[in-house]
Backbone as CSV, one residue per row, in Angstrom:
resi,resn,N_x,N_y,N_z,CA_x,CA_y,CA_z,C_x,C_y,C_z
1,MET,114.994,32.138,48.872,113.981,31.839,50.027,114.455,30.456,50.547
2,THR,113.872,29.985,51.568,114.256,28.777,52.333,113.053,28.073,52.849
3,TYR,113.114,26.733,52.997,112.168,25.963,53.874,112.801,25.038,54.694
4,CYS,112.792,25.142,56.023,113.295,24.206,56.882,112.309,23.693,57.929
5,VAL,112.295,22.479,58.427,111.495,21.916,59.341,112.435,21.164,60.430
6,GLY,112.051,21.299,61.699,112.577,20.477,62.767,111.513,20.061,63.689
7,ILE,111.401,18.829,63.964,110.319,18.220,64.740,110.899,17.446,65.824
8,ARG,110.234,17.382,66.941,110.659,16.632,68.120,109.534,15.611,68.591
9,LEU,109.759,14.335,68.495,108.754,13.382,68.764,109.152,12.436,70.009
10,LYS,108.244,11.552,70.424,108.517,10.795,71.509,109.801,9.821,71.295
11,ASP,110.036,9.442,70.032,111.228,8.576,69.731,112.458,9.201,69.135
12,GLY,112.310,10.486,68.833,113.447,11.079,68.210,113.104,12.461,67.477
13,MET,114.042,12.922,66.691,113.846,14.206,65.930,114.284,14.030,64.533
14,ILE,113.529,14.829,63.693,113.875,14.944,62.298,114.122,16.332,61.893
15,PHE,115.107,16.616,61.109,115.406,17.869,60.602,115.519,17.926,59.040
16,ALA,114.929,18.785,58.391,114.893,18.800,56.891,115.144,20.233,56.386
17,SER,115.849,20.495,55.294,116.275,21.794,54.881,116.445,21.700,53.387
18,ASP,115.889,22.760,52.676,116.092,22.771,51.247,117.540,23.504,51.135
19,THR,117.909,23.574,49.903,119.367,24.213,49.680,119.283,25.332,48.714
20,ARG,118.172,25.803,48.338,118.144,26.863,47.463,118.191,28.216,48.083
21,THR,119.017,29.086,47.486,119.221,30.543,48.182,118.738,31.524,47.192
22,ASN,118.738,31.282,45.819,118.277,32.200,44.811,117.874,31.480,43.603
23,ALA,116.737,31.978,43.107,116.130,31.412,41.875,115.589,32.312,41.062
24,GLY,116.126,32.381,39.895,115.693,33.442,38.859,115.761,32.794,37.535
25,VAL,115.471,33.539,36.457,115.425,32.885,35.027,116.818,32.449,34.692
26,ASP,117.836,33.129,35.152,119.227,32.776,34.614,120.040,32.020,35.643
27,GLN,119.560,32.185,36.788,120.505,31.695,37.969,119.752,31.015,39.008
28,ILE,120.242,29.972,39.461,119.793,29.167,40.619,121.037,28.855,41.609
29,SER,120.963,29.293,42.830,122.143,29.095,43.648,121.797,28.242,44.871
30,MET,122.726,27.437,45.328,122.484,26.568,46.343,123.371,26.700,47.564
31,PHE,122.933,26.448,48.783,123.821,26.739,49.964,123.229,25.838,51.103
32,ARG,124.076,25.048,51.666,123.736,24.146,52.784,123.131,25.051,54.043
33,LYS,122.080,24.617,54.540,121.447,25.488,55.544,121.230,24.630,56.819
34,MET,121.906,23.478,56.985,121.762,22.540,58.174,123.256,22.191,58.550
35,TYR,123.625,22.361,59.754,124.980,21.927,60.287,124.928,21.294,61.588
36,GLN,125.886,20.281,61.759,125.858,19.463,63.021,127.027,19.956,63.868
37,TYR,126.730,19.916,65.155,127.901,20.088,66.110,127.641,19.118,67.132
38,GLY,128.739,18.887,67.992,128.627,17.863,69.070,129.765,17.002,69.280
39,ILE,129.744,16.141,70.285,130.767,15.182,70.804,130.089,13.888,70.867
40,GLU,130.598,12.935,70.075,130.013,11.601,70.100,129.814,11.058,71.519
41,GLY,128.754,10.637,71.853,128.365,10.063,73.175,128.139,11.014,74.292
42,GLU,128.380,12.327,73.928,128.247,13.283,75.078,127.180,14.424,74.552
43,ARG,127.088,14.796,73.364,126.014,15.776,72.957,125.974,15.726,71.425
44,PHE,124.820,16.053,71.032,124.424,16.164,69.552,123.581,17.392,69.339
45,LEU,124.083,18.293,68.408,123.262,19.600,68.237,123.281,19.684,66.625
46,VAL,122.025,20.182,66.090,121.962,20.484,64.720,121.277,21.949,64.627
47,LEU,121.866,22.618,63.701,121.473,24.100,63.567,121.056,24.332,62.107
48,GLN,119.723,24.847,61.958,119.277,25.211,60.693,119.108,26.753,60.578
49,THR,119.025,27.258,59.239,118.927,28.667,59.350,118.140,29.122,57.992
50,ALA,117.454,30.345,58.118,116.850,30.985,57.031,117.098,32.436,57.144
51,GLY,116.984,33.216,55.973,117.112,34.550,56.057,118.360,35.076,55.239
52,ASN,118.895,36.267,55.744,120.035,36.805,55.020,121.251,35.772,55.104
53,LEU,121.777,35.523,53.841,122.785,34.490,53.836,124.147,35.012,54.440
54,ALA,124.500,36.110,54.306,125.717,36.693,54.911,125.569,36.710,56.461
55,THR,124.429,36.993,57.021,124.175,36.961,58.575,124.364,35.526,58.949
56,SER,123.661,34.542,58.304,123.736,33.222,58.688,125.110,32.657,58.641
57,GLN,125.930,32.949,57.585,127.261,32.565,57.473,128.079,33.099,58.588
58,ALA,127.939,34.372,58.951,128.615,34.942,59.987,128.504,34.382,61.288
59,VAL,127.211,33.953,61.549,126.841,33.231,62.874,127.506,31.890,62.937
60,PHE,127.514,31.183,61.954,128.193,29.918,61.779,129.588,30.084,62.005
61,THR,130.242,31.095,61.386,131.679,31.284,61.565,132.048,31.480,63.067
62,LYS,131.240,32.282,63.716,131.538,32.719,65.052,131.374,31.481,65.934
63,LEU,130.432,30.606,65.704,130.187,29.391,66.575,131.363,28.452,66.292
64,ASP,131.733,28.294,65.033,132.892,27.434,64.574,134.186,27.864,65.213
65,ASN,134.455,29.211,65.180,135.676,29.814,65.743,135.755,29.620,67.277
66,ALA,134.626,29.666,67.885,134.597,29.576,69.423,134.960,28.054,69.696
67,ILE,134.600,27.163,68.942,135.053,25.766,69.214,136.457,25.559,68.879
68,LYS,136.937,26.123,67.841,138.265,25.953,67.277,139.260,26.579,68.230
69,LEU,138.948,27.768,68.749,139.746,28.588,69.677,139.591,28.154,71.143
70,ALA,138.739,27.017,71.325,138.659,26.554,72.648,138.130,27.686,73.705
71,GLN,137.257,28.531,73.148,136.791,29.559,74.089,135.943,28.902,75.142
72,GLU,135.826,29.582,76.271,135.303,28.907,77.481,133.749,28.590,77.170
73,ARG,133.158,29.375,76.496,131.625,29.210,76.232,131.450,28.904,74.579
74,ASN,131.233,27.703,74.410,130.862,27.368,72.848,129.873,26.113,72.902
75,LEU,129.538,25.785,71.693,128.503,24.713,71.626,128.879,23.376,72.120
76,HIS,130.213,23.175,72.336,130.760,21.897,72.907,130.771,21.944,74.456
77,THR,130.608,23.210,75.022,130.890,23.326,76.597,129.519,23.889,77.306
78,VAL,128.570,24.454,76.569,127.450,24.962,77.371,126.660,23.736,77.962
79,PRO,126.157,24.047,79.141,125.636,22.953,79.894,124.302,22.434,79.566
80,THR,123.462,23.244,78.810,122.163,22.897,78.394,121.823,23.321,77.048
81,LEU,120.824,22.730,76.429,120.363,23.191,75.122,119.917,24.621,75.104
82,TYR,119.201,25.027,76.249,118.817,26.503,76.349,120.069,27.378,76.305
83,ASP,121.079,26.942,76.944,122.325,27.847,76.895,122.852,27.828,75.478
84,ALA,122.727,26.778,74.862,123.166,26.840,73.395,122.357,27.732,72.571
85,ALA,121.092,27.661,72.807,120.218,28.696,72.036,120.410,30.030,72.430
86,GLN,120.759,30.407,73.661,121.113,31.602,74.117,122.376,32.116,73.425
87,LEU,123.307,31.168,73.318,124.623,31.557,72.610,124.406,31.810,71.145
88,VAL,123.601,31.007,70.562,123.367,31.226,68.978,122.617,32.607,68.940
89,GLY,121.694,32.867,69.750,120.944,34.176,69.827,121.914,35.451,69.922
90,GLU,122.876,35.258,70.893,123.805,36.288,71.049,124.684,36.622,69.826
91,CYS,125.169,35.456,69.267,125.843,35.645,67.905,125.094,36.324,66.880
92,LEU,123.848,35.866,66.806,122.913,36.405,65.794,122.702,37.907,66.007
93,ARG,122.592,38.308,67.188,122.162,39.656,67.638,123.407,40.515,67.308
94,GLU,124.637,40.121,67.734,125.820,40.877,67.511,126.079,41.019,66.055
95,THR,125.834,40.040,65.200,126.079,40.111,63.830,125.091,41.048,63.086
96,THR,123.879,40.903,63.476,122.869,41.739,62.756,123.128,43.333,63.162
97,ILE,123.445,43.587,64.491,123.755,45.050,64.822,124.847,45.531,64.081
98,HIS,125.999,44.728,64.015,127.230,45.135,63.407,126.874,45.388,61.898
99,ALA,126.140,44.470,61.168,125.787,44.747,59.837,125.044,45.947,59.512
100,GLN,124.050,46.268,60.465,123.131,47.351,60.348,123.890,48.705,60.560
101,THR,124.850,48.553,61.424,125.619,49.875,61.767,126.546,50.284,60.621
102,ILE,127.102,49.196,59.831,127.922,49.576,58.723,127.113,50.000,57.515
103,ALA,125.821,49.457,57.334,125.016,49.807,56.213,123.790,50.684,56.590
104,GLN,123.917,51.660,57.390,122.906,52.519,57.915,121.980,53.106,56.769
105,GLU,122.676,53.440,55.639,121.899,54.137,54.716,121.388,53.293,53.548
106,THR,121.320,51.932,53.685,120.825,51.053,52.797,119.470,50.415,53.282
107,ASP,118.735,49.787,52.369,117.528,49.176,52.857,117.687,47.776,52.964
108,THR,118.902,47.225,52.954,119.168,45.825,53.104,118.698,45.293,54.436
109,LYS,118.036,44.081,54.259,117.516,43.294,55.504,118.534,42.359,55.888
110,PHE,119.051,42.382,57.134,120.075,41.620,57.664,119.485,40.482,58.529
111,ARG,118.129,40.249,58.560,117.632,39.301,59.420,117.763,37.902,59.080
112,SER,118.018,37.012,60.142,118.075,35.572,59.912,117.492,35.035,61.132
113,SER,116.952,33.720,61.009,116.401,33.021,62.199,116.970,31.608,62.005
114,PHE,116.907,30.939,63.244,117.457,29.570,63.317,116.611,28.555,64.053
115,ILE,116.750,27.358,63.782,116.254,26.228,64.502,117.435,25.529,65.134
116,LEU,117.430,25.351,66.434,118.402,24.563,67.091,117.913,23.444,67.755
117,GLY,118.354,22.132,67.551,117.840,21.043,68.151,118.972,20.096,68.633
118,GLY,118.677,19.105,69.511,119.721,18.160,69.920,119.368,17.644,71.287
119,GLN,120.553,17.010,71.913,120.396,16.564,73.104,121.745,16.501,73.732
120,ILE,121.878,16.813,75.060,123.071,16.564,75.887,122.872,15.419,76.798
121,LYS,123.888,14.723,77.027,123.818,13.497,77.929,123.157,13.864,79.290
122,GLY,122.275,13.039,79.818,121.526,13.254,80.862,120.373,14.156,80.891
123,GLN,120.103,14.758,79.688,119.053,15.709,79.496,118.076,15.171,78.343
124,SER,116.869,15.823,78.395,115.933,15.369,77.411,116.304,16.197,76.060
125,PRO,115.907,15.544,74.874,116.022,16.256,73.542,115.130,17.407,73.584
126,GLU,115.599,18.502,72.969,114.932,19.736,72.819,115.058,20.406,71.374
127,ILE,114.122,21.224,71.019,114.292,21.980,69.807,113.838,23.370,70.110
128,TYR,114.660,24.447,69.661,114.429,25.764,69.931,114.363,26.575,68.554
129,PHE,113.336,27.555,68.628,113.242,28.486,67.440,113.945,29.781,67.921
130,ILE,114.945,30.178,67.118,115.706,31.461,67.545,115.242,32.600,66.687
131,TYR,114.682,33.636,67.188,114.200,34.680,66.260,115.305,35.560,65.977
132,PRO,115.105,36.473,64.888,116.144,37.390,64.505,116.635,38.303,65.608
133,GLU,115.787,38.620,66.493,116.260,39.521,67.651,117.151,38.705,68.632
134,GLY,117.178,37.322,68.493,118.120,36.546,69.285,117.335,35.826,70.526
135,ASN,116.150,36.186,70.761,115.363,35.449,71.818,114.868,34.105,71.139
136,CYS,114.347,33.277,72.052,114.040,31.903,71.545,112.855,31.309,72.283
137,ILE,112.224,30.357,71.717,111.192,29.583,72.326,111.442,28.048,72.010
138,ARG,110.815,27.262,72.895,111.123,25.793,72.922,109.921,24.954,72.376
139,ALA,110.147,24.003,71.581,109.047,23.074,71.082,108.472,22.402,72.296
140,THR,107.196,22.048,72.312,106.576,21.421,73.332,105.768,20.127,72.788
141,THR,105.135,19.392,73.621,104.491,18.261,73.149,103.299,18.636,72.420
142,ASP,102.747,19.910,72.619,101.569,20.393,72.018,101.948,21.020,70.725
143,THR,103.112,21.499,70.570,103.690,22.192,69.469,105.054,21.510,69.206
144,PRO,105.082,20.329,68.564,106.276,19.676,68.459,107.130,20.039,67.310
145,PHE,106.638,20.907,66.387,107.602,21.242,65.198,107.703,22.654,64.993
146,PHE,108.904,23.144,64.478,109.062,24.525,63.991,109.423,24.489,62.457
147,GLN,109.139,25.575,61.790,109.540,25.765,60.416,110.272,27.145,60.276
148,LEU,111.051,27.141,59.303,111.752,28.383,58.882,111.468,28.645,57.475
149,GLY,111.470,29.964,57.194,111.417,30.455,55.771,109.851,30.467,55.206
150,GLU,109.798,29.825,53.963,108.501,29.662,53.245,107.642,28.529,53.905
151,SER,107.021,28.863,54.900,106.403,27.776,55.776,104.942,27.547,55.339
152,LYS,104.275,28.513,54.754,102.832,28.557,54.731,102.208,27.312,53.741
153,TYR,103.013,26.850,52.814,102.483,25.780,51.968,102.562,24.391,52.695
154,GLY,103.550,24.257,53.468,103.771,22.986,54.144,103.042,22.841,55.483
155,LYS,102.754,23.941,56.061,102.136,24.040,57.436,100.963,23.290,57.620
156,PRO,99.970,23.456,56.626,98.626,22.684,56.860,98.828,21.229,56.902
157,ILE,99.742,20.724,56.079,99.985,19.201,56.093,100.553,18.712,57.437
158,LEU,101.617,19.559,58.043,102.026,19.130,59.310,101.076,19.336,60.344
159,ASP,100.336,20.475,60.388,99.303,20.627,61.342,98.240,19.536,61.497
160,ARG,97.851,18.991,60.341,96.826,17.957,60.228,97.309,16.544,60.660
161,SER,98.699,16.351,60.450,99.149,14.991,60.415,100.180,14.742,61.620
162,MET,100.642,15.837,62.206,101.798,15.519,63.161,101.262,15.820,64.623
163,ASN,101.721,15.053,65.584,101.673,15.229,66.968,102.858,14.483,67.656
164,TYR,103.030,14.840,68.822,104.132,14.390,69.575,104.528,12.732,69.550
165,ASP,103.312,12.056,69.556,103.327,10.676,69.659,103.464,10.014,68.183
166,ALA,103.569,10.718,67.175,103.714,10.220,65.846,104.992,9.422,65.625
167,SER,104.980,8.472,64.875,106.265,7.692,64.550,107.247,8.575,63.615
168,LEU,108.402,8.251,63.876,109.438,8.858,62.894,109.133,8.718,61.521
169,LYS,108.762,7.387,61.195,108.506,7.187,59.783,107.358,7.947,59.217
170,SER,106.367,8.090,59.971,105.130,8.838,59.537,105.520,10.266,59.386
171,ALA,106.316,10.837,60.328,106.800,12.135,60.380,107.639,12.392,59.142
172,MET,108.463,11.520,58.839,109.407,11.732,57.494,108.402,11.881,56.331
173,ARG,107.347,11.039,56.194,106.538,11.082,55.154,105.838,12.511,55.064
174,ALA,105.334,12.946,56.290,104.614,14.214,56.219,105.586,15.382,55.938
175,ILE,106.805,15.258,56.404,107.812,16.410,56.186,108.058,16.460,54.697
176,LEU,108.239,15.251,54.075,108.595,15.198,52.601,107.410,15.741,51.815
177,ILE,106.189,15.458,52.196,105.074,15.942,51.414,104.897,17.418,51.637
178,SER,105.245,17.956,52.825,105.300,19.371,53.045,106.345,20.083,52.182
179,PHE,107.348,19.493,51.928,108.378,19.985,50.986,107.943,19.943,49.563
180,ASP,107.184,18.937,49.164,106.683,18.790,47.790,105.744,19.936,47.600
181,SER,104.768,20.161,48.496,103.841,21.103,48.370,104.487,22.548,48.296
182,THR,105.501,22.684,49.073,106.222,24.076,49.012,106.924,24.219,47.735
183,ILE,107.650,23.183,47.317,108.464,23.320,45.984,107.495,23.599,44.785
184,ARG,106.298,22.813,44.861,105.392,22.992,43.757,104.865,24.508,43.715
185,SER,104.712,25.118,44.767,104.032,26.474,44.842,104.981,27.550,44.883
186,ASN,106.345,27.350,45.239,107.164,28.448,45.286,108.542,28.060,44.650
187,LEU,108.998,28.947,43.535,110.107,28.630,42.896,111.381,28.826,43.797
188,SER,111.232,29.734,44.890,112.467,30.005,45.608,112.889,28.890,46.563
189,VAL,112.059,27.804,46.699,112.466,26.635,47.422,112.635,25.459,46.480
190,GLY,113.763,24.768,46.634,114.063,23.644,45.592,114.943,22.663,46.097
191,MET,115.122,21.721,45.332,115.984,20.484,45.603,117.511,20.896,45.479
192,PRO,118.327,20.200,46.101,118.123,18.964,46.985,117.624,19.387,48.340
193,ILE,117.118,18.239,49.075,116.697,18.512,50.409,117.623,17.645,51.368
194,ASP,118.149,18.280,52.415,118.882,17.576,53.394,118.085,17.131,54.525
195,VAL,118.181,15.796,54.919,117.360,15.285,56.014,118.357,14.671,56.913
196,LEU,117.979,14.728,58.345,118.689,14.241,59.286,117.771,13.621,60.354
197,VAL,118.011,12.382,60.814,117.071,11.718,61.857,118.019,11.324,62.969
198,TYR,117.505,11.736,64.185,118.120,11.492,65.367,117.254,10.654,66.360
199,HIS,117.842,9.587,66.972,116.985,8.740,67.861,117.421,9.083,69.173
200,ASN,116.214,9.370,70.033,116.537,9.861,71.304,117.431,8.953,72.246
201,ASP,118.385,9.690,72.975,119.314,9.084,73.842,120.463,8.326,73.106
202,SER,120.527,8.307,71.748,121.653,7.683,71.153,122.879,8.393,71.212
203,LEU,122.800,9.751,71.268,124.075,10.672,71.477,124.992,10.368,70.350
204,GLN,124.491,9.909,69.121,125.310,9.682,68.036,125.097,10.766,66.990
205,MET,126.169,11.092,66.144,126.105,12.041,65.205,125.721,11.297,63.856
206,PRO,124.326,11.636,63.466,123.762,11.002,62.313,124.540,11.463,61.100
207,GLN,124.561,10.507,60.038,125.302,10.852,58.729,124.488,11.854,57.980
208,GLY,123.155,11.767,58.082,122.254,12.583,57.318,122.169,12.018,55.843
209,TYR,121.285,12.454,55.078,121.023,12.121,53.582,120.558,13.350,52.806
210,ARG,121.010,13.368,51.524,120.589,14.430,50.645,119.707,13.838,49.556
211,ILE,118.497,14.347,49.622,117.497,13.933,48.440,117.770,14.894,47.350
212,ASP,117.996,14.235,46.158,118.210,15.043,44.911,116.971,14.816,44.043
213,GLU,116.959,15.459,42.908,115.836,15.354,41.970,115.579,13.948,41.442
214,ASN,116.565,13.128,41.490,116.474,11.825,40.955,116.106,10.720,41.928
215,ASP,115.823,11.185,43.235,115.508,10.153,44.311,114.202,9.530,44.001
216,GLU,114.303,8.173,43.953,113.127,7.314,43.552,112.056,7.343,44.635
217,TYR,112.468,7.206,45.930,111.424,7.233,46.921,110.676,8.620,46.946
218,PHE,111.417,9.755,46.975,110.737,11.097,46.898,109.875,11.158,45.769
219,ALA,110.245,10.790,44.630,109.465,10.829,43.361,108.218,9.980,43.549
220,SER,108.347,8.797,44.224,107.192,7.869,44.452,105.955,8.542,45.306
221,ILE,106.505,9.137,46.492,105.509,9.544,47.414,104.888,10.843,46.872
222,ARG,105.709,11.611,45.998,105.056,12.872,45.457,103.966,12.411,44.538
223,GLN,104.178,11.379,43.687,103.170,10.923,42.746,101.954,10.359,43.503
224,HIS,102.279,9.567,44.487,101.171,8.943,45.298,100.256,9.959,45.969
225,TRP,100.883,11.044,46.510,100.235,12.098,47.222,99.336,12.850,46.149
226,SER,99.870,13.142,44.950,99.155,13.875,44.056,97.987,13.085,43.528
227,ASP,98.258,11.706,43.258,97.086,10.875,42.788,96.000,10.640,43.889
228,GLY,96.458,10.499,45.144,95.601,10.406,46.239,94.648,11.650,46.360
229,LEU,95.199,12.794,46.307,94.385,13.980,46.456,93.349,14.011,45.372
230,ARG,93.711,13.795,44.090,92.688,13.858,43.050,91.705,12.839,43.251
231,LYS,92.040,11.591,43.776,91.078,10.593,44.063,90.002,10.973,45.128
232,ILE,90.553,11.480,46.194,89.739,11.948,47.336,88.834,13.083,46.907
233,LEU,89.338,13.983,46.279,88.470,15.128,45.667,87.293,14.584,44.871
234,ASN,87.581,13.582,44.012,86.509,12.993,43.109,85.580,12.151,43.976
235,GLU,85.950,11.608,45.171,85.041,10.883,45.934,84.220,11.687,46.847
236,LEU,84.523,12.924,47.126,83.788,13.717,47.992,82.326,14.009,47.388
237,GLU,81.394,14.157,48.460,80.085,14.440,47.982,79.932,15.687,47.373
238,ASP,79.100,15.771,46.364,78.813,17.068,45.651,78.186,18.073,46.529
239,SER,78.377,19.274,46.393,77.752,20.295,47.206,76.380,20.479,46.891
240,PRO,75.424,20.799,47.901,73.954,20.885,47.682,73.622,22.019,46.722
241,MET,72.418,21.905,46.180,71.979,22.767,45.122,71.903,24.222,45.633
242,SER,71.675,24.316,46.920,71.559,25.754,47.525,72.853,26.458,47.314
243,TYR,74.046,25.834,47.274,75.277,26.513,47.096,75.347,27.262,45.723
244,TRP,74.530,26.773,44.802,74.582,27.181,43.374,73.606,28.307,43.079
245,GLN,72.855,28.758,43.987,71.804,29.647,43.650,72.366,31.069,43.370
């Protein structure tokens, strides 16, 4: 399983993805789920994925080949982020249909979904959620973030704490706590976590950072969050006696 978050704020965007693809008693597998595309000073794009690994890899390969072969329509040439989302959706739809045609008699699920975010020079930053069917929706100021994969554990934290006017620093804290909650509750999501921060209008390709199990900051905020929850629970007023009848 997977957990990914992409959020668009007034000052920039943050993307975070776990790297676990399989977790069992005897085997834990990792796969990078976030990739960058772009041209320094002209465009920046980041793509995150969740779902069938073979489908996701095939989509990335098609997008990479389109750039390498200098095809007329690729992520380095499309005029808008919406057009980029449409291109990813088309690659996804073609890949899924092809896989399903070959494996008609199996119950294998070939579905994958994507988050595409970035900025093209002269345009506003945008984030899109691309469904397995290939269609997409755009993040708004009212709904500034998207999640992929195992989202239910981290969503309440983001819903309560995030809005378009939030700072990048507070968003990073909220995102990491949402990952902590997800990792604690679901074995199929795990470390390391890849994070990427983009500042609006910079049009620079961020280096990104990988948070591993020994990361001191992540360990610190996990502990502070856990201690803080227990403290607040103990400080809440006791329920009235009528609740106990």
